C-alpha positions in Angstrom: 36.2 -3.0 -16.9 36.8 -5.1 -20.0 34.1 -6.5 -22.3 34.0 -10.1 -20.8 33.5 -8.7 -17.3 30.7 -6.5 -18.6 29.1 -9.5 -20.3 29.3 -11.5 -17.1 27.8 -8.7 -15.1 25.0 -8.4 -17.7 24.3 -12.1 -17.5 24.3 -12.1 -13.8 21.8 -9.2 -13.7 19.5 -11.0 -16.2 19.7 -14.1 -14.1 18.9 -12.3 -10.9 15.9 -10.5 -12.6 14.6 -13.8 -13.9 15.0 -15.5 -10.5 13.1 -12.6 -8.8 10.4 -12.8 -11.3 10.0 -16.6 -10.8 9.9 -16.2 -7.1 7.2 -13.5 -7.3 5.1 -15.8 -9.6 5.5 -18.7 -7.2 4.4 -16.5 -4.2 1.4 -15.3 -6.2 0.5 -18.9 -7.1 0.8 -20.1 -3.5 -1.5 -17.2 -2.4 -4.1 -18.2 -4.9 -4.0 -21.9 -4.1 -4.1 -22.5 -0.3 -2.6 -25.7 0.9 -5.1 -28.4 1.7 -5.6 -29.1 5.4 -4.0 -32.0 6.9 -6.2 -34.6 8.5 -5.0 -33.3 11.9 -5.8 -29.7 11.1 -9.2 -30.6 9.8 -10.0 -32.5 13.0 -8.8 -29.7 15.2 -10.9 -27.2 13.4 -14.0 -29.5 13.5 -13.6 -30.1 17.3 -13.0 -26.4 17.9 -16.2 -25.5 16.1 -18.1 -28.1 18.3 -16.6 -26.5 21.4 -17.6 -23.0 20.4 -21.1 -24.3 19.6 -21.4 -25.9 23.1 -20.1 -22.7 24.8 -22.7 -20.6 22.9 -25.5 -23.0 23.9 -24.3 -23.0 27.5 -24.4 -19.2 27.6 -28.0 -19.2 26.3 -29.2 -21.4 29.2 -30.4 -19.8 32.4 -28.1 -20.4 35.3 -29.4 -22.7 38.0 -28.8 -21.2 41.4 
């Protein structure tokens, strides 16, 4: 292998290492900053909480026979 091929290989290795480092940093940043909920997701979670609350209340009531 000649010198220019070795330099290209070294440059490629450095590039790949830098790219991997940037991707790792991006993943860590995304984990730390969760995406804000969309209006739809917020509405679904709110309605789901209401339903669970109503179910819990219904379970507490005595059954009418």
